[in-house]
C-alpha positions as CSV (number, residue, x, y, z in Angstrom):
1,M,176.3,-139.5,192.9
2,Q,175.8,-135.9,192.0
3,A,174.2,-137.2,188.5
4,A,172.4,-139.4,189.5
5,T,170.9,-137.1,192.0
6,R,170.7,-134.3,189.4
7,E,168.5,-137.3,187.5
8,S,166.4,-137.5,190.2
9,A,165.4,-134.2,190.7
10,M,164.8,-133.9,187.1
11,A,162.0,-136.7,186.8
12,F,160.8,-135.6,190.2
13,Y,160.4,-132.1,188.8
14,I,158.3,-133.1,185.6
15,V,156.2,-135.9,187.2
16,L,155.1,-133.4,189.9
17,L,154.5,-130.3,187.4
18,I,152.5,-132.8,185.7
19,Y,150.6,-134.1,188.3
20,L,149.7,-130.5,190.2
21,G,149.0,-129.3,187.0
22,I,146.1,-131.7,186.8
23,M,145.0,-131.0,189.9
24,A,145.0,-127.0,189.4
25,F,142.9,-128.0,185.7
26,I,140.3,-130.0,187.8
27,G,139.8,-127.0,190.1
28,W,139.3,-124.9,187.4
29,Y,136.8,-127.3,185.9
30,A,135.0,-127.8,189.2
31,G,134.9,-124.1,189.5
32,R,132.5,-124.1,186.3
33,K,130.2,-127.2,188.1
34,T,129.9,-124.9,191.2
35,K,126.8,-122.8,191.0
36,N,125.7,-122.2,194.8
37,L,126.8,-122.9,198.2
38,G,125.6,-126.5,198.5
39,D,127.9,-127.1,195.7
40,F,130.9,-125.6,197.2
41,F,130.4,-127.0,200.6
42,V,129.0,-130.6,199.9
43,L,128.9,-131.1,196.5
44,S,124.8,-130.6,196.7
45,G,124.8,-133.9,198.5
46,K,124.9,-135.8,195.1
47,A,128.2,-137.5,196.1
48,G,128.3,-141.2,195.0
49,M,129.6,-144.7,196.4
50,V,133.0,-144.2,194.6
51,V,133.6,-140.7,195.3
52,S,132.2,-140.9,199.0
53,G,134.5,-143.8,199.7
54,I,137.6,-142.5,198.1
55,A,137.1,-139.3,199.5
56,Y,136.4,-140.0,203.2
57,F,139.3,-142.4,203.2
58,S,141.5,-140.0,201.4
59,T,140.5,-137.2,203.9
60,Q,141.3,-139.5,206.4
61,F,144.9,-140.3,205.4
62,S,147.1,-137.9,205.2
63,M,151.0,-137.1,205.3
64,G,151.0,-138.2,209.0
65,T,150.0,-141.5,207.3
66,F,152.6,-141.7,204.6
67,L,155.6,-140.1,206.5
68,G,154.7,-139.6,210.1
69,T,153.3,-142.8,211.0
70,P,155.9,-144.6,209.1
71,G,158.6,-142.6,210.5
72,T,157.5,-143.4,214.2
73,I,157.0,-147.0,213.1
74,Y,160.9,-147.2,211.9
75,G,161.8,-146.6,215.3
76,V,159.4,-148.7,216.9
77,G,159.1,-152.1,215.0
78,Y,156.2,-154.2,214.2
79,A,154.2,-153.1,217.3
80,G,153.5,-149.7,216.1
81,M,151.7,-151.2,213.3
82,A,149.2,-152.3,216.1
83,I,147.6,-148.9,216.0
84,S,146.9,-147.4,212.8
85,V,145.6,-150.8,211.2
86,P,142.7,-151.2,213.7
87,G,142.0,-147.7,213.7
88,A,141.9,-148.0,209.6
89,V,139.3,-150.6,209.7
90,F,137.1,-148.9,212.2
91,C,137.4,-145.1,211.2
92,M,134.4,-145.1,208.6
93,I,132.6,-147.8,210.0
94,L,131.5,-146.4,213.5
95,P,131.1,-143.2,212.6
96,A,128.6,-144.0,209.8
97,V,126.8,-146.9,212.3
98,L,126.6,-144.0,214.7
99,V,125.9,-140.9,213.3
100,G,126.1,-141.2,209.3
101,R,122.9,-142.4,208.7
102,K,121.4,-139.6,210.7
103,L,123.6,-136.9,209.0
104,I,122.5,-138.0,205.9
105,T,118.6,-138.0,206.7
106,L,119.1,-134.6,208.2
107,G,121.4,-133.0,205.8
108,H,119.2,-133.5,203.0
109,T,116.1,-133.0,204.7
110,H,117.1,-129.5,206.3
111,G,120.2,-128.4,203.7
112,F,122.6,-129.0,206.3
113,L,126.5,-127.8,204.7
114,T,128.8,-127.9,208.0
115,M,128.8,-129.3,211.3
116,A,128.0,-125.9,212.6
117,D,124.8,-126.1,210.8
118,Y,123.8,-129.3,212.5
119,L,125.2,-128.2,216.1
120,T,123.8,-124.8,215.7
121,D,120.3,-126.0,214.8
122,R,120.4,-129.1,217.1
123,Y,120.8,-127.0,219.9
124,H,119.0,-124.0,218.9
125,T,121.9,-121.3,219.2
126,K,123.9,-119.4,217.1
127,A,126.8,-119.6,220.1
128,M,127.7,-122.8,218.6
129,S,128.7,-121.5,215.2
130,G,131.1,-119.3,217.0
131,V,132.6,-121.9,220.0
132,L,133.2,-124.2,216.8
133,G,134.3,-121.7,214.1
134,V,136.9,-120.5,216.8
135,M,138.4,-124.3,217.9
136,M,138.6,-125.3,214.1
137,L,140.9,-121.9,213.5
138,F,143.1,-123.3,216.2
139,F,142.8,-126.8,215.6
140,L,142.4,-127.4,211.5
141,V,145.1,-124.7,210.7
142,P,148.0,-126.8,212.8
143,M,146.7,-130.2,211.3
144,M,147.0,-128.7,207.4
145,G,150.2,-127.5,208.5
146,A,151.4,-130.9,209.2
147,Q,150.4,-131.9,205.8
148,I,152.5,-129.4,204.2
149,I,155.8,-130.0,206.2
150,G,155.4,-133.3,204.4
151,A,155.8,-131.7,201.0
152,G,159.0,-130.0,202.0
153,V,160.4,-133.2,203.6
154,I,159.6,-134.8,200.1
155,V,161.2,-131.7,198.1
156,N,164.2,-132.0,200.3
157,V,164.7,-135.8,199.6
158,F,164.1,-135.8,196.1
159,T,165.9,-132.4,195.0
160,G,168.0,-130.9,198.2
161,L,165.9,-127.9,197.5
162,P,164.6,-126.3,201.2
163,N,161.7,-127.6,202.8
164,W,159.8,-124.4,202.3
165,V,159.8,-124.5,198.6
166,G,157.7,-127.5,198.9
167,V,155.7,-126.4,201.4
168,A,154.8,-123.1,199.4
169,G,154.4,-125.2,196.4
170,M,151.7,-127.6,197.5
171,G,150.1,-124.9,199.5
172,A,149.7,-122.6,196.5
173,I,148.1,-125.7,194.2
174,V,145.5,-127.1,196.9
175,V,144.6,-123.3,197.5
176,I,144.1,-122.7,193.9
177,Y,141.6,-125.6,193.4
178,C,140.0,-125.2,196.4
179,M,139.2,-121.6,195.8
180,S,137.9,-122.5,192.6
181,G,135.8,-125.5,193.0
182,G,135.5,-125.9,197.1
183,M,134.4,-129.3,197.4
184,Q,133.4,-130.2,194.3
185,G,137.2,-129.7,193.3
186,A,138.3,-131.3,196.4
187,M,136.2,-134.6,196.2
188,M,137.3,-134.7,192.4
189,T,140.5,-134.9,193.3
190,D,140.0,-136.9,196.1
191,V,139.6,-139.6,193.7
192,I,142.7,-139.8,191.7
193,Q,144.8,-139.0,195.3
194,G,143.0,-142.3,196.9
195,S,144.0,-144.0,193.9
196,L,147.6,-142.8,194.0
197,M,147.8,-143.5,197.7
198,I,146.9,-146.9,197.4
199,G,149.4,-147.2,194.8
200,T,152.1,-145.9,196.7
201,A,151.4,-148.0,199.3
202,V,151.3,-151.4,197.5
203,I,154.7,-150.7,195.3
204,T,156.7,-149.0,198.5
205,F,156.0,-152.1,200.5
206,I,157.2,-154.4,197.5
207,V,160.2,-152.6,197.1
208,S,161.0,-152.6,200.8
209,I,160.7,-156.3,200.9
210,V,163.0,-156.5,197.7
211,M,165.8,-154.1,199.5
212,G,165.4,-155.9,202.7
213,G,166.3,-159.4,200.9
214,G,163.1,-160.7,201.8
215,F,161.0,-161.4,204.9
216,E,162.9,-164.3,206.7
217,N,166.2,-161.7,205.9
218,I,164.5,-158.9,207.2
219,N,163.1,-160.4,210.3
220,S,166.5,-161.9,211.1
221,T,168.0,-158.5,210.7
222,L,166.0,-157.3,213.0
223,Q,166.2,-159.5,215.7
224,S,170.0,-158.9,215.5
225,M,169.5,-155.2,215.6
226,N,166.8,-155.2,218.7
227,E,164.6,-158.1,219.4
228,A,162.2,-155.5,220.7
229,Y,161.4,-154.4,217.2
230,L,159.8,-157.9,216.8
231,S,157.5,-158.0,219.9
232,F,154.9,-156.0,221.8
233,P,155.7,-153.1,223.0
234,G,158.2,-152.1,220.6
235,A,161.5,-150.9,221.1
236,N,161.9,-148.6,223.9
237,G,158.5,-149.9,225.5
238,Y,156.6,-147.1,222.9
239,M,153.3,-149.0,223.1
240,P,151.9,-149.7,226.6
241,W,148.5,-150.8,226.8
242,G,147.0,-147.7,227.8
243,F,148.7,-145.9,224.5
244,Y,147.7,-148.9,222.6
245,V,143.8,-148.8,223.6
246,S,143.7,-145.2,223.5
247,N,145.3,-144.6,220.1
248,I,142.9,-147.3,218.1
249,L,139.6,-145.5,220.0
250,L,141.2,-141.9,218.8
251,W,141.7,-143.0,215.0
252,S,138.3,-144.6,214.8
253,F,135.8,-143.3,217.2
254,F,136.9,-139.7,217.4
255,T,136.9,-139.4,214.0
256,I,133.1,-138.5,214.5
257,G,134.3,-134.9,215.9
258,Q,136.5,-134.1,212.9
259,P,134.4,-131.4,210.9
260,H,136.2,-132.1,207.3
261,L,134.8,-135.8,207.7
262,F,131.4,-135.1,209.4
263,T,130.6,-133.2,206.5
264,K,131.0,-135.9,203.9
265,F,127.9,-137.6,204.9
266,F,126.1,-134.5,204.1
267,A,127.5,-135.3,200.7
268,M,126.6,-138.6,200.3
269,K,123.9,-139.4,197.8
270,D,121.3,-141.7,200.0
271,H,121.9,-144.4,202.9
272,K,122.6,-147.2,200.3
273,T,125.7,-144.9,199.1
274,M,126.9,-144.5,202.4
275,F,126.7,-148.1,203.3
276,K,129.0,-148.8,199.7
277,A,131.2,-146.7,200.2
278,I,131.9,-147.9,203.9
279,F,133.2,-150.9,202.0
280,L,135.2,-149.2,199.4
281,G,136.8,-146.9,201.8
282,T,137.5,-149.3,204.7
283,A,139.3,-151.7,202.0
284,G,141.2,-148.8,200.5
285,M,142.2,-147.5,204.3
286,F,143.1,-151.4,205.2
287,V,145.4,-152.3,202.3
288,S,147.0,-148.6,202.5
289,A,147.6,-148.5,206.3
290,T,149.2,-152.1,206.4
291,L,151.4,-151.9,203.7
292,I,152.8,-148.7,204.1
293,E,153.4,-149.0,208.0
294,W,155.3,-152.3,207.0
295,A,157.3,-151.0,204.5
296,G,158.6,-148.5,207.8
297,V,159.2,-151.6,209.6
298,N,161.1,-153.3,206.7
299,G,163.1,-150.3,206.0
300,I,165.1,-150.6,209.6
301,S,167.0,-153.7,208.4
302,F,168.4,-151.6,205.5
303,V,168.2,-148.1,206.4
304,Q,170.5,-146.7,209.1
305,N,171.3,-143.8,210.5
306,I,168.6,-141.5,209.4
307,E,168.6,-138.0,210.2
308,N,164.9,-137.2,210.2
309,P,162.3,-140.7,210.5
310,D,159.8,-139.1,208.4
311,Q,162.1,-139.4,205.3
312,I,161.9,-143.2,205.4
313,V,159.0,-143.9,202.7
314,P,160.7,-141.1,200.2
315,M,164.1,-142.8,200.6
316,I,162.8,-146.1,200.2
317,L,161.2,-145.3,196.8
318,Q,164.3,-143.2,195.8
319,Q,166.3,-145.8,196.6
320,G,164.7,-148.6,195.1
321,L,163.0,-147.3,191.9
322,N,163.7,-145.6,188.8
323,P,164.0,-142.0,189.0
324,F,160.7,-141.4,187.0
325,L,158.7,-144.6,188.9
326,A,159.8,-143.0,192.2
327,A,158.5,-139.7,191.3
328,I,155.4,-141.0,190.0
329,F,154.8,-142.7,193.5
330,I,155.9,-140.2,195.6
331,S,153.3,-138.2,194.2
332,G,151.1,-140.9,196.2
333,I,152.5,-139.2,199.2
334,V,151.6,-135.7,198.1
335,A,148.1,-136.8,197.1
336,A,147.7,-137.9,200.7
337,G,148.7,-134.4,202.4
338,M,146.8,-132.6,199.3
339,S,143.7,-134.6,200.0
340,T,143.7,-133.8,203.4
341,I,144.5,-130.3,203.3
342,D,141.5,-129.8,200.6
343,G,138.9,-131.1,202.9
344,I,140.0,-129.4,206.0
345,L,140.3,-126.0,203.8
346,V,136.7,-126.4,202.4
347,T,135.6,-126.8,206.1
348,T,137.4,-123.9,207.6
349,T,136.3,-121.7,205.1
350,G,132.7,-122.8,205.9
351,A,133.3,-122.2,209.7
352,V,134.6,-118.6,208.5
353,T,132.2,-117.2,206.3
354,R,128.9,-119.5,207.0
355,D,129.1,-120.0,210.6
356,I,130.7,-117.0,212.0
357,Y,130.1,-114.1,209.7
358,Q,126.8,-115.2,208.0
359,K,125.1,-116.8,211.0
360,I,126.7,-114.3,213.8
361,I,128.3,-110.7,212.2
362,N,126.2,-110.2,209.2
363,K,123.2,-112.3,209.3
364,K,121.9,-110.4,206.5
365,A,124.6,-111.4,204.1
366,T,123.7,-113.4,200.9
367,D,124.7,-116.6,199.7
368,E,126.1,-115.0,196.9
369,T,128.7,-112.6,199.3
370,V,129.7,-115.7,201.3
371,M,130.6,-117.6,197.9
372,K,132.8,-114.8,197.0
373,M,134.0,-114.0,200.9
374,S,134.8,-117.8,200.7
375,K,137.3,-117.7,198.1
376,V,139.2,-114.8,199.4
377,V,139.3,-116.6,202.9
378,T,140.2,-119.6,201.4
379,V,143.4,-117.6,200.5
380,I,144.1,-116.1,203.7
381,I,143.8,-119.7,205.3
382,G,145.7,-120.8,202.9
383,V,148.8,-118.1,203.2
384,I,148.4,-118.6,207.2
385,V,149.0,-122.7,206.1
386,I,152.2,-122.3,204.1
387,L,153.9,-119.9,207.2
388,F,152.8,-122.6,209.6
389,G,154.5,-125.2,207.6
390,V,157.6,-123.0,206.9
391,F,158.1,-122.4,210.6
392,Q,157.5,-126.1,211.1
393,P,157.2,-126.0,214.9
394,G,157.4,-129.9,215.4
395,S,157.1,-133.2,214.0
396,I,154.1,-134.3,211.5
397,F,153.0,-137.1,213.8
398,E,153.0,-134.6,216.8
399,I,151.3,-131.9,215.2
400,N,148.4,-134.5,213.6
401,L,147.9,-135.6,217.1
402,F,147.6,-132.5,218.8
403,A,145.3,-130.9,216.2
404,F,142.9,-134.2,215.8
405,S,142.2,-134.4,219.4
406,G,141.2,-130.9,219.7
407,M,138.5,-131.4,217.5
408,A,137.6,-134.6,219.0
409,V,136.2,-133.2,221.8
410,F,132.9,-132.4,219.9
411,V,132.1,-136.0,219.8
412,V,130.3,-135.3,223.2
413,P,128.0,-132.5,221.8
414,I,127.0,-134.8,218.5
415,L,126.0,-137.9,220.2
416,F,124.4,-136.2,223.1
417,G,122.7,-134.3,220.6
418,M,121.9,-136.7,218.3
419,Y,120.5,-139.5,221.3
420,W,119.2,-137.4,224.2
421,K,116.7,-134.9,223.6
422,R,117.5,-133.4,226.9
423,A,120.7,-132.0,225.9
424,T,120.6,-128.6,226.0
425,A,122.7,-125.5,224.1
426,A,124.3,-124.6,227.7
427,G,125.5,-128.3,228.0
428,A,127.2,-128.5,224.6
429,I,129.0,-125.4,224.9
430,A,130.5,-126.1,228.2
431,S,131.1,-129.6,227.4
432,A,133.2,-128.5,224.4
433,L,135.0,-126.0,226.3
434,V,135.8,-128.5,229.4
435,G,136.7,-130.9,226.8
436,V,139.1,-128.7,225.3
437,A,140.6,-127.5,228.3
438,T,141.4,-131.2,229.6
439,V,142.6,-131.8,226.7
440,L,145.5,-129.0,226.7
441,A,145.9,-129.5,230.3
442,F,147.1,-133.4,230.3
443,T,148.5,-132.5,227.7
444,W,151.1,-129.4,228.8
445,V,151.0,-130.0,232.4
446,P,153.8,-133.3,232.9
447,A,152.5,-134.4,236.3
448,L,148.7,-134.3,235.0
449,S,150.1,-136.2,231.8
450,G,151.9,-138.9,233.8
451,A,148.8,-139.5,236.0
452,L,147.8,-140.9,233.0
453,H,150.0,-143.5,232.9
454,G,149.7,-144.1,229.1
455,F,146.2,-142.8,228.5
456,H,145.3,-140.1,226.0
457,A,144.5,-137.1,227.1
458,L,141.3,-137.5,225.2
459,F,140.1,-140.1,228.1
460,P,139.6,-137.7,230.8
461,A,138.5,-135.2,228.1
462,T,135.6,-137.3,227.3
463,I,134.4,-138.6,230.6
464,L,134.6,-134.6,232.1
465,G,132.8,-133.4,228.8
466,S,129.9,-135.8,229.3
467,L,129.6,-135.1,232.9
468,T,129.5,-131.7,232.2
469,M,126.9,-132.4,229.1
470,L,124.6,-134.3,231.8
471,I,124.9,-131.7,234.8
472,V,124.7,-128.4,232.7
473,S,121.8,-129.4,230.9
474,S,120.2,-131.1,233.9
475,L,120.4,-127.0,235.0
476,T,119.1,-125.7,232.1
477,Q,116.3,-125.0,229.4
478,A,115.6,-127.5,227.0
479,P,115.8,-126.9,223.4
480,P,112.3,-125.5,222.0
481,Q,110.0,-128.6,221.0
482,E,109.9,-127.7,217.5
483,T,113.8,-128.2,217.5
484,I,113.4,-131.7,219.2
485,Q,110.4,-132.8,216.8
486,R,113.1,-131.4,213.9
487,H,115.8,-133.7,215.0
488,F,114.2,-136.7,216.4
489,G,110.7,-137.0,214.5
490,I,111.8,-137.9,211.0
491,F,113.2,-141.2,212.7
492,E,110.5,-141.9,215.1
493,K,108.5,-141.6,212.2
494,S,110.5,-144.0,210.0
495,K,110.2,-146.6,212.9
496,A,106.6,-146.5,213.2
497,E,106.2,-147.1,209.5
């Protein structure tokens, strides 16, 4: 057993070092191609169909998809697949239809690089940059931390080393290629990582079927263990209808409020590219989510008494494949975490250097200064994320859900700003603050969370945030006509033509 463990560990080290070396090289290469802030943050709006589609889906899918979600489903059964699969189908389609086309046009016309660029210009106030920047630091650092925790889980399963080794190693590589190449490095690596993720999902699913003795045997075993594994709402009543509906909307509609996904539209070349990317990205997400989650269900039948459910997918690969093949496909899970961290890290760096520093603290700062500062800030945020991963304040799924929910409240100012001319800066800021306060209150106060009857805290947060936007905007001064014309005139003119 020890020999097998040593062989597994050695294969893991070799494959992972090669993989991480390739990622670091891409970062160095991308750095040579990065000439300005447009290149660093949104690839100067030149991303094509393949890069756009795979980069969006690989940034959306994370360690949560490949470790946390199968780990959760491992204790639930087939009902656990009911959330992410429909969420995967719509998580790119809905944002593209509702905001994507307009964002591409506005981004190319006005040179927007970040979500704060859009919100600041639409609401005619730099205060939006400060509010968004602070909230991004508060919520996105934990989201990156959730991904990096997964690296620790993988290293522990394959080598027996402490989790912090994987956390520190993965964090260092991501920081290097993001510091060097910004979004260019992130999106170039995303293409490789997204392809690896699909391969890992397919192979893990096939291996899980073989290890379980085929579909018939797996389902028979699940039925004998607990019939609830085969039915809705799953073992322990995990999936009540309120929870089910809430989470589908959370992982599809509310992706509109995620800054690291929002900025992907600024990077796309044009509208045709976006629609092609939707089909490519959605197909990748559907296949990956379905198969990797199904593998988690299959694993119930042949892996028992597992200490940490997040380990189910690495254990299937480790036990079902020879060490080198297992290490290659486990890189797909590492890719899932890295592809999410890099997109968020570049976006969060932009929030600090461009949205807070250049727009509020030092308005005279040149783009060259911001570029240099971005590299330093990337390292600082990366170190904070590594420390977060080392201390691991919760499970991957729980941290991911909390962070995603916090940023999702920006759906209100984004959609109102895009479709209602009367929406004001005061209304937007008030709606975001009320939304975040509501999410925190309904998440942390037991009496309030119990009153939701299974529905997610984002439901009352969105309702209260929308009411706040309507009331405050009605009582405050509308943005200047010049601003309204800049944001709505382009589309009105195109309709008239």
